[in-house]
A tleap script that builds the chain and sets N, CA, C and O, in Angstrom:
source leaprc.protein.ff14SB
mol = sequence {
  NMET PRO ALA HIE TRP LYS VAL THR ALA TYR
  ASN PRO GLN GLU ARG TYR ALA ALA GLY ASP
  TYR PRO ASN GLN GLN ARG GLY GLY ASP GLY
  LEU PRO ALA TYR VAL GLN GLN ASN ARG PRO
  LEU VAL ALA THR ASN VAL VAL THR TRP TYR
  THR PHE GLY SER ASN HIE VAL VAL ARG PRO
  GLU ASP TRP PRO VAL MET PRO VAL ASP MET
  LEU GLY PHE TYR LEU LYS PRO VAL GLY PHE
  PHE ASP GLY ASN PRO ALA ILE ASP VAL PRO
  SER PRO LEU ASP HIE CYS ASP HIE HIE SER
  CVAL
}
set mol.1.N position { 47.137 154.744 224.318 }
set mol.1.CA position { 47.945 154.699 225.501 }
set mol.1.C position { 47.086 154.135 226.636 }
set mol.1.O position { 46.180 154.827 227.103 }
set mol.2.N position { 47.330 152.938 227.084 }
set mol.2.CA position { 46.510 152.367 228.142 }
set mol.2.C position { 46.808 153.028 229.484 }
set mol.2.O position { 47.949 153.376 229.788 }
set mol.3.N position { 45.765 153.188 230.267 }
set mol.3.CA position { 45.918 153.728 231.620 }
set mol.3.C position { 45.083 152.889 232.570 }
set mol.3.O position { 44.042 152.353 232.191 }
set mol.4.N position { 45.539 152.781 233.785 }
set mol.4.CA position { 44.835 151.992 234.788 }
set mol.4.C position { 44.732 152.799 236.067 }
set mol.4.O position { 45.680 153.475 236.467 }
set mol.5.N position { 43.571 152.722 236.707 }
set mol.5.CA position { 43.318 153.432 237.956 }
set mol.5.C position { 43.083 152.424 239.066 }
set mol.5.O position { 42.393 151.424 238.869 }
set mol.6.N position { 43.645 152.680 240.209 }
set mol.6.CA position { 43.362 151.908 241.414 }
set mol.6.C position { 43.179 152.892 242.546 }
set mol.6.O position { 43.810 153.949 242.552 }
set mol.7.N position { 42.334 152.569 243.498 }
set mol.7.CA position { 42.115 153.403 244.668 }
set mol.7.C position { 42.314 152.537 245.900 }
set mol.7.O position { 41.757 151.444 245.997 }
set mol.8.N position { 43.112 153.030 246.840 }
set mol.8.CA position { 43.339 152.325 248.098 }
set mol.8.C position { 43.139 153.288 249.249 }
set mol.8.O position { 43.205 154.504 249.065 }
set mol.9.N position { 42.895 152.755 250.431 }
set mol.9.CA position { 42.841 153.580 251.634 }
set mol.9.C position { 44.239 154.113 251.910 }
set mol.9.O position { 45.234 153.423 251.689 }
set mol.10.N position { 44.303 155.342 252.393 }
set mol.10.CA position { 45.600 155.976 252.642 }
set mol.10.C position { 46.345 155.266 253.768 }
set mol.10.O position { 45.779 154.960 254.817 }
set mol.11.N position { 47.627 155.014 253.523 }
set mol.11.CA position { 48.541 154.467 254.525 }
set mol.11.C position { 49.880 155.161 254.296 }
set mol.11.O position { 50.444 155.040 253.209 }
set mol.12.N position { 50.409 155.886 255.287 }
set mol.12.CA position { 51.644 156.647 255.060 }
set mol.12.C position { 52.842 155.776 254.702 }
set mol.12.O position { 53.815 156.292 254.152 }
set mol.13.N position { 52.811 154.478 254.990 }
set mol.13.CA position { 53.913 153.592 254.614 }
set mol.13.C position { 53.840 153.154 253.156 }
set mol.13.O position { 54.834 152.675 252.612 }
set mol.14.N position { 52.697 153.307 252.521 }
set mol.14.CA position { 52.522 152.905 251.122 }
set mol.14.C position { 52.775 154.119 250.235 }
set mol.14.O position { 51.843 154.829 249.858 }
set mol.15.N position { 54.039 154.346 249.910 }
set mol.15.CA position { 54.426 155.554 249.182 }
set mol.15.C position { 54.690 155.324 247.706 }
set mol.15.O position { 54.586 156.264 246.918 }
set mol.16.N position { 55.025 154.114 247.308 }
set mol.16.CA position { 55.446 153.873 245.921 }
set mol.16.C position { 54.631 152.724 245.321 }
set mol.16.O position { 54.462 151.680 245.952 }
set mol.17.N position { 54.133 152.922 244.111 }
set mol.17.CA position { 53.311 151.907 243.455 }
set mol.17.C position { 54.070 150.604 243.235 }
set mol.17.O position { 53.460 149.535 243.225 }
set mol.18.N position { 55.384 150.671 243.060 }
set mol.18.CA position { 56.182 149.469 242.828 }
set mol.18.C position { 56.752 148.897 244.123 }
set mol.18.O position { 57.510 147.929 244.085 }
set mol.19.N position { 56.400 149.478 245.261 }
set mol.19.CA position { 56.942 149.022 246.534 }
set mol.19.C position { 58.211 149.788 246.878 }
set mol.19.O position { 58.708 150.575 246.073 }
set mol.20.N position { 58.729 149.554 248.072 }
set mol.20.CA position { 59.909 150.294 248.533 }
set mol.20.C position { 61.184 149.915 247.783 }
set mol.20.O position { 62.042 150.768 247.557 }
set mol.21.N position { 61.318 148.653 247.397 }
set mol.21.CA position { 62.559 148.185 246.753 }
set mol.21.C position { 62.219 147.391 245.496 }
set mol.21.O position { 62.338 146.166 245.500 }
set mol.22.N position { 61.795 148.062 244.413 }
set mol.22.CA position { 61.315 147.336 243.236 }
set mol.22.C position { 62.377 146.478 242.554 }
set mol.22.O position { 62.035 145.486 241.910 }
set mol.23.N position { 63.640 146.828 242.677 }
set mol.23.CA position { 64.693 146.039 242.029 }
set mol.23.C position { 65.173 144.881 242.887 }
set mol.23.O position { 66.008 144.092 242.444 }
set mol.24.N position { 64.660 144.764 244.110 }
set mol.24.CA position { 65.125 143.729 245.028 }
set mol.24.C position { 63.966 142.885 245.544 }
set mol.24.O position { 63.991 142.442 246.692 }
set mol.25.N position { 62.974 142.660 244.732 }
set mol.25.CA position { 61.835 141.845 245.154 }
set mol.25.C position { 61.470 140.850 244.066 }
set mol.25.O position { 61.916 140.975 242.925 }
set mol.26.N position { 60.675 139.885 244.414 }
set mol.26.CA position { 60.261 138.837 243.457 }
set mol.26.C position { 58.997 139.207 242.700 }
set mol.26.O position { 58.600 138.502 241.773 }
set mol.27.N position { 58.370 140.292 243.082 }
set mol.27.CA position { 57.124 140.696 242.433 }
set mol.27.C position { 55.961 140.611 243.399 }
set mol.27.O position { 56.007 139.867 244.379 }
set mol.28.N position { 54.919 141.376 243.118 }
set mol.28.CA position { 53.732 141.360 243.952 }
set mol.28.C position { 53.758 142.358 245.083 }
set mol.28.O position { 52.761 142.523 245.787 }
set mol.29.N position { 54.894 143.036 245.274 }
set mol.29.CA position { 54.971 144.061 246.304 }
set mol.29.C position { 54.352 145.341 245.756 }
set mol.29.O position { 54.064 145.423 244.562 }
set mol.30.N position { 54.146 146.321 246.591 }
set mol.30.CA position { 53.615 147.594 246.137 }
set mol.30.C position { 52.126 147.529 245.881 }
set mol.30.O position { 51.384 146.944 246.670 }
set mol.31.N position { 51.683 148.119 244.796 }
set mol.31.CA position { 50.258 148.251 244.503 }
set mol.31.C position { 49.496 146.930 244.505 }
set mol.31.O position { 48.387 146.894 245.038 }
set mol.32.N position { 50.023 145.838 243.938 }
set mol.32.CA position { 49.273 144.571 244.037 }
set mol.32.C position { 49.007 144.164 245.497 }
set mol.32.O position { 47.924 143.675 245.817 }
set mol.33.N position { 49.978 144.364 246.360 }
set mol.33.CA position { 49.794 144.026 247.783 }
set mol.33.C position { 48.843 145.004 248.466 }
set mol.33.O position { 48.057 144.602 249.323 }
set mol.34.N position { 48.904 146.282 248.096 }
set mol.34.CA position { 48.008 147.274 248.699 }
set mol.34.C position { 46.553 146.971 248.353 }
set mol.34.O position { 45.676 147.060 249.212 }
set mol.35.N position { 46.298 146.613 247.093 }
set mol.35.CA position { 44.934 146.344 246.636 }
set mol.35.C position { 44.386 145.065 247.261 }
set mol.35.O position { 43.204 144.998 247.598 }
set mol.36.N position { 45.230 144.056 247.418 }
set mol.36.CA position { 44.782 142.776 247.985 }
set mol.36.C position { 44.280 142.910 249.415 }
set mol.36.O position { 43.514 142.065 249.878 }
set mol.37.N position { 44.695 143.949 250.117 }
set mol.37.CA position { 44.239 144.142 251.495 }
set mol.37.C position { 42.752 144.460 251.557 }
set mol.37.O position { 42.117 144.262 252.593 }
set mol.38.N position { 42.187 144.954 250.446 }
set mol.38.CA position { 40.746 145.193 250.320 }
set mol.38.C position { 40.185 145.996 251.499 }
set mol.38.O position { 39.140 145.646 252.048 }
set mol.39.N position { 40.873 147.060 251.881 }
set mol.39.CA position { 40.429 147.903 252.995 }
set mol.39.C position { 39.242 148.756 252.562 }
set mol.39.O position { 39.154 149.150 251.398 }
set mol.40.N position { 38.334 149.043 253.482 }
set mol.40.CA position { 37.171 149.872 253.129 }
set mol.40.C position { 37.599 151.288 252.748 }
set mol.40.O position { 38.562 151.830 253.291 }
set mol.41.N position { 36.865 151.875 251.803 }
set mol.41.CA position { 37.177 153.208 251.312 }
set mol.41.C position { 36.190 154.259 251.796 }
set mol.41.O position { 36.353 155.442 251.496 }
set mol.42.N position { 35.177 153.850 252.537 }
set mol.42.CA position { 34.147 154.761 253.003 }
set mol.42.C position { 34.644 155.485 254.258 }
set mol.42.O position { 35.217 154.863 255.153 }
set mol.43.N position { 34.425 156.781 254.316 }
set mol.43.CA position { 34.754 157.617 255.477 }
set mol.43.C position { 36.234 157.537 255.840 }
set mol.43.O position { 36.584 157.475 257.019 }
set mol.44.N position { 37.100 157.538 254.831 }
set mol.44.CA position { 38.534 157.528 255.069 }
set mol.44.C position { 39.237 158.299 253.965 }
set mol.44.O position { 38.643 158.563 252.920 }
set mol.45.N position { 40.476 158.658 254.180 }
set mol.45.CA position { 41.275 159.273 253.124 }
set mol.45.C position { 41.691 158.187 252.139 }
set mol.45.O position { 42.004 157.063 252.532 }
set mol.46.N position { 41.691 158.534 250.860 }
set mol.46.CA position { 42.042 157.554 249.837 }
set mol.46.C position { 43.196 158.064 248.985 }
set mol.46.O position { 43.487 159.259 248.953 }
set mol.47.N position { 43.845 157.129 248.295 }
set mol.47.CA position { 44.903 157.433 247.338 }
set mol.47.C position { 44.462 156.893 245.991 }
set mol.47.O position { 44.066 155.732 245.886 }
set mol.48.N position { 44.526 157.723 244.961 }
set mol.48.CA position { 44.232 157.289 243.600 }
set mol.48.C position { 45.554 157.037 242.899 }
set mol.48.O position { 46.359 157.953 242.730 }
set mol.49.N position { 45.778 155.799 242.494 }
set mol.49.CA position { 47.008 155.403 241.812 }
set mol.49.C position { 46.724 155.390 240.320 }
set mol.49.O position { 45.844 154.664 239.858 }
set mol.50.N position { 47.452 156.175 239.580 }
set mol.50.CA position { 47.284 156.260 238.132 }
set mol.50.C position { 48.543 155.693 237.485 }
set mol.50.O position { 49.638 156.221 237.677 }
set mol.51.N position { 48.387 154.631 236.730 }
set mol.51.CA position { 49.513 153.990 236.064 }
set mol.51.C position { 49.307 154.134 234.559 }
set mol.51.O position { 48.222 153.859 234.048 }
set mol.52.N position { 50.335 154.561 233.860 }
set mol.52.CA position { 50.194 154.805 232.427 }
set mol.52.C position { 51.414 154.297 231.682 }
set mol.52.O position { 52.473 154.065 232.265 }
set mol.53.N position { 51.242 154.135 230.405 }
set mol.53.CA position { 52.354 153.784 229.528 }
set mol.53.C position { 52.461 154.829 228.437 }
set mol.53.O position { 51.447 155.337 227.958 }
set mol.54.N position { 53.653 155.146 228.051 }
set mol.54.CA position { 53.856 156.178 227.041 }
set mol.54.C position { 54.635 155.600 225.867 }
set mol.54.O position { 55.639 154.914 226.058 }
set mol.55.N position { 54.176 155.875 224.667 }
set mol.55.CA position { 54.897 155.490 223.451 }
set mol.55.C position { 55.408 156.756 222.788 }
set mol.55.O position { 54.663 157.722 222.616 }
set mol.56.N position { 56.661 156.748 222.423 }
set mol.56.CA position { 57.247 157.913 221.766 }
set mol.56.C position { 57.385 157.614 220.280 }
set mol.56.O position { 58.098 156.695 219.878 }
set mol.57.N position { 56.691 158.408 219.476 }
set mol.57.CA position { 56.813 158.305 218.031 }
set mol.57.C position { 57.953 159.230 217.625 }
set mol.57.O position { 57.882 160.443 217.824 }
set mol.58.N position { 58.993 158.653 217.061 }
set mol.58.CA position { 60.198 159.408 216.726 }
set mol.58.C position { 59.916 160.413 215.614 }
set mol.58.O position { 59.217 160.113 214.646 }
set mol.59.N position { 60.478 161.618 215.775 }
set mol.59.CA position { 60.373 162.685 214.781 }
set mol.59.C position { 61.778 163.130 214.397 }
set mol.59.O position { 62.699 162.982 215.199 }
set mol.60.N position { 61.972 163.668 213.203 }
set mol.60.CA position { 63.305 164.166 212.833 }
set mol.60.C position { 63.814 165.239 213.799 }
set mol.60.O position { 65.022 165.376 213.992 }
set mol.61.N position { 62.897 166.000 214.405 }
set mol.61.CA position { 63.287 167.062 215.321 }
set mol.61.C position { 63.895 166.528 216.620 }
set mol.61.O position { 64.525 167.285 217.359 }
set mol.62.N position { 63.719 165.253 216.905 }
set mol.62.CA position { 64.241 164.671 218.134 }
set mol.62.C position { 65.716 164.301 218.035 }
set mol.62.O position { 66.329 163.961 219.047 }
set mol.63.N position { 66.301 164.359 216.838 }
set mol.63.CA position { 67.687 163.949 216.673 }
set mol.63.C position { 68.599 165.131 216.908 }
set mol.63.O position { 68.260 166.208 216.417 }
set mol.64.N position { 69.688 165.052 217.587 }
set mol.64.CA position { 70.293 163.884 218.221 }
set mol.64.C position { 69.791 163.647 219.645 }
set mol.64.O position { 70.029 162.580 220.211 }
set mol.65.N position { 69.099 164.627 220.230 }
set mol.65.CA position { 68.602 164.470 221.595 }
set mol.65.C position { 67.133 164.850 221.620 }
set mol.65.O position { 66.744 165.892 221.094 }
set mol.66.N position { 66.319 164.002 222.233 }
set mol.66.CA position { 64.909 164.332 222.366 }
set mol.66.C position { 64.758 165.416 223.432 }
set mol.66.O position { 65.123 165.187 224.586 }
set mol.67.N position { 64.234 166.585 223.080 }
set mol.67.CA position { 64.196 167.684 224.031 }
set mol.67.C position { 63.215 167.463 225.192 }
set mol.67.O position { 63.549 167.735 226.345 }
set mol.68.N position { 62.020 166.974 224.890 }
set mol.68.CA position { 61.015 166.790 225.942 }
set mol.68.C position { 59.880 165.931 225.395 }
set mol.68.O position { 59.618 165.920 224.193 }
set mol.69.N position { 59.227 165.230 226.274 }
set mol.69.CA position { 58.032 164.468 225.917 }
set mol.69.C position { 56.967 164.823 226.946 }
set mol.69.O position { 57.101 164.467 228.116 }
set mol.70.N position { 55.923 165.510 226.536 }
set mol.70.CA position { 54.886 165.973 227.448 }
set mol.70.C position { 53.850 164.874 227.676 }
set mol.70.O position { 53.434 164.190 226.742 }
set mol.71.N position { 53.452 164.722 228.911 }
set mol.71.CA position { 52.452 163.733 229.286 }
set mol.71.C position { 51.706 164.267 230.487 }
set mol.71.O position { 52.318 164.883 231.359 }
set mol.72.N position { 50.426 164.055 230.562 }
set mol.72.CA position { 49.661 164.535 231.703 }
set mol.72.C position { 48.286 163.908 231.744 }
set mol.72.O position { 47.904 163.141 230.860 }
set mol.73.N position { 47.556 164.246 232.779 }
set mol.73.CA position { 46.186 163.780 232.934 }
set mol.73.C position { 45.457 164.758 233.844 }
set mol.73.O position { 46.084 165.587 234.504 }
set mol.74.N position { 44.146 164.660 233.876 }
set mol.74.CA position { 43.366 165.464 234.794 }
set mol.74.C position { 42.244 164.612 235.350 }
set mol.74.O position { 41.828 163.632 234.732 }
set mol.75.N position { 41.764 164.986 236.505 }
set mol.75.CA position { 40.652 164.300 237.143 }
set mol.75.C position { 39.396 165.123 236.899 }
set mol.75.O position { 39.363 166.315 237.202 }
set mol.76.N position { 38.371 164.496 236.358 }
set mol.76.CA position { 37.133 165.193 236.043 }
set mol.76.C position { 35.974 164.361 236.592 }
set mol.76.O position { 35.750 163.241 236.133 }
set mol.77.N position { 35.240 164.891 237.562 }
set mol.77.CA position { 34.157 164.109 238.161 }
set mol.77.C position { 33.016 163.871 237.174 }
set mol.77.O position { 32.732 164.708 236.318 }
set mol.78.N position { 32.383 162.738 237.308 }
set mol.78.CA position { 31.211 162.399 236.508 }
set mol.78.C position { 30.116 161.968 237.479 }
set mol.78.O position { 30.310 161.045 238.269 }
set mol.79.N position { 28.986 162.627 237.419 }
set mol.79.CA position { 27.880 162.274 238.299 }
set mol.79.C position { 28.079 162.734 239.734 }
set mol.79.O position { 27.447 162.194 240.642 }
set mol.80.N position { 28.942 163.717 239.959 }
set mol.80.CA position { 29.202 164.202 241.313 }
set mol.80.C position { 28.012 164.984 241.847 }
set mol.80.O position { 27.659 164.859 243.020 }
set mol.81.N position { 27.390 165.796 240.984 }
set mol.81.CA position { 26.208 166.566 241.348 }
set mol.81.C position { 24.971 165.934 240.732 }
set mol.81.O position { 25.053 165.220 239.733 }
set mol.82.N position { 23.816 166.208 241.346 }
set mol.82.CA position { 22.551 165.734 240.778 }
set mol.82.C position { 22.166 166.538 239.546 }
set mol.82.O position { 21.425 166.053 238.691 }
set mol.83.N position { 22.663 167.755 239.451 }
set mol.83.CA position { 22.386 168.628 238.316 }
set mol.83.C position { 23.500 169.639 238.207 }
set mol.83.O position { 24.460 169.595 238.976 }
set mol.84.N position { 23.383 170.550 237.260 }
set mol.84.CA position { 24.397 171.574 237.061 }
set mol.84.C position { 24.278 172.612 238.177 }
set mol.84.O position { 23.249 173.280 238.278 }
set mol.85.N position { 25.321 172.765 239.030 }
set mol.85.CA position { 25.215 173.705 240.144 }
set mol.85.C position { 25.201 175.171 239.693 }
set mol.85.O position { 24.862 176.049 240.486 }
set mol.86.N position { 25.561 175.449 238.446 }
set mol.86.CA position { 25.574 176.829 237.955 }
set mol.86.C position { 24.299 177.185 237.208 }
set mol.86.O position { 24.228 178.249 236.592 }
set mol.87.N position { 23.292 176.324 237.247 }
set mol.87.CA position { 22.090 176.545 236.450 }
set mol.87.C position { 21.324 177.787 236.919 }
set mol.87.O position { 20.640 178.419 236.114 }
set mol.88.N position { 21.422 178.144 238.191 }
set mol.88.CA position { 20.670 179.295 238.700 }
set mol.88.C position { 21.537 180.535 238.911 }
set mol.88.O position { 21.116 181.468 239.595 }
set mol.89.N position { 22.732 180.562 238.341 }
set mol.89.CA position { 23.600 181.733 238.439 }
set mol.89.C position { 23.022 182.819 237.536 }
set mol.89.O position { 22.728 182.572 236.367 }
set mol.90.N position { 22.860 184.032 238.090 }
set mol.90.CA position { 22.284 185.103 237.266 }
set mol.90.C position { 23.195 185.450 236.085 }
set mol.90.O position { 24.417 185.332 236.167 }
set mol.91.N position { 22.584 185.868 235.015 }
set mol.91.CA position { 23.331 186.300 233.827 }
set mol.91.C position { 24.124 187.558 234.164 }
set mol.91.O position { 23.645 188.390 234.934 }
set mol.92.N position { 25.323 187.718 233.609 }
set mol.92.CA position { 26.079 188.950 233.867 }
set mol.92.C position { 25.345 190.195 233.358 }
set mol.92.O position { 25.562 191.297 233.862 }
set mol.93.N position { 24.484 190.014 232.365 }
set mol.93.CA position { 23.734 191.151 231.839 }
set mol.93.C position { 22.699 191.655 232.825 }
set mol.93.O position { 22.300 192.818 232.752 }
set mol.94.N position { 22.249 190.805 233.752 }
set mol.94.CA position { 21.275 191.215 234.758 }
set mol.94.C position { 21.861 192.211 235.730 }
set mol.94.O position { 21.107 192.930 236.385 }
set mol.95.N position { 23.183 192.287 235.854 }
set mol.95.CA position { 23.832 193.151 236.832 }
set mol.95.C position { 24.474 194.362 236.196 }
set mol.95.O position { 25.083 195.165 236.904 }
set mol.96.N position { 24.364 194.527 234.897 }
set mol.96.CA position { 24.992 195.659 234.208 }
set mol.96.C position { 24.050 196.858 234.183 }
set mol.96.O position { 22.838 196.721 234.017 }
set mol.97.N position { 24.630 198.006 234.347 }
set mol.97.CA position { 23.875 199.238 234.211 }
set mol.97.C position { 24.197 199.812 232.835 }
set mol.97.O position { 25.207 200.496 232.667 }
set mol.98.N position { 23.342 199.535 231.847 }
set mol.98.CA position { 23.600 199.940 230.468 }
set mol.98.C position { 23.462 201.458 230.264 }
set mol.98.O position { 23.936 201.987 229.259 }
set mol.99.N position { 22.827 202.149 231.195 }
set mol.99.CA position { 22.593 203.588 231.018 }
set mol.99.C position { 23.784 204.417 231.471 }
set mol.99.O position { 23.837 205.611 231.175 }
set mol.100.N position { 24.745 203.827 232.180 }
set mol.100.CA position { 25.858 204.599 232.688 }
set mol.100.C position { 27.011 204.687 231.702 }
set mol.100.O position { 28.040 205.287 232.012 }
set mol.101.N position { 26.860 204.101 230.520 }
set mol.101.CA position { 27.937 204.104 229.538 }
set mol.101.C position { 27.986 205.390 228.773 }
set mol.101.O position { 28.839 205.558 227.902 }
savepdb mol mol.pdb
quit
């Protein structure tokens, strides 16, 4: 399943990846136009645009009506910290009083 990420500077008028009127345009509106503006992303609010495609593999259980198709994603930082921030967290055993049991 291919996925594509784009990041643009926040603009309250840029609400839809396909533009305001996707069925009434010649193309190039929306995200292509937002990205072409090449606005700086430093010290500003940003929008992460996630575009995906989904393929449905038909199953016998889907007949006569497909009940649901689950799809999702998560954001997971890579290289955000210089090291593991939990490396110096004390062990839970260090705080237990084993003699009170």
